[in-house]
C-alpha positions, 0 to 999 in steps of 0.5 A: 514533481517535487515533494518537501520532506514533510509531504508524502507522495500522492497515492494514485488509484485507478477508478477500479481500485478506488471503487473497490476500496470504497465498496469495502469501506461501505461494507465495513461501515454497514457491518458496525451494527452487526458487530455491536450486536454481537458484543452485546449478545456476548456481554450478556453471557456473563463473566467478561474475564473468561468470555472468549466470544466477547473478547473475539468480538471486541477484537474484530470491532477494533480491527474493523474500526482501524481499517475504516479509519485507514480507508477513509484517509486513503480515499480522502487523499488519493488521486484517481486516474492516471498518474502523471508522466514523470522524467524520474521514478515516482510512485505509480510507476512500473519500474525495471531494475537489474541487480549488481552489475548483472544485466540478466538479473532483472526485476519489474515491479510496481512502486505504489500502495500495497492496496493496489496489489489486488489489482495486478500480478506485479510485485508491489513495493512501497515508496517507503520501503528501502528499495522504494526510497532508494530509487525515487527520483532516479532516471534510467541508467542510474545506479543506487545502493540501498540497505536491505532489511537483512542488513546487506547492501544491494546495488541496483540500476534502473533500466526503465519505468513507465506509468502503471496502466492498471 
């Protein structure tokens, strides 16, 4: 699985996660008319500069429209089904690592979209995160160092990885 620098790794969603996100999108689209009616009702109350209800309704509309755009793009580009098996760490994998040289200090997590975090108990790290970027393409036994948001350099070794089963 080779990616060029300008090509984002595919987001893999289970059928369940895809259907849940599609349902959320459908609800948001159906709710557009209710938000518009709320804005119109608040607008008729008078002075818009001091109308908290109007501004709250407009803010809710902005958030809903942003989420609609995000979900449309995610669902348009996502691949549904099982992520392909790979010979190195890639998005959609459950990865086990250990920190520094301490084989007892391990962490197992899913490397993938935060949208999938609602469907699993695993911690989810984005492939765009500092840790995620550093382990992409690695194999078991490989050690990498990444810079955490705190500025600290952290050394991790990949123990194992497998496709996320949902």
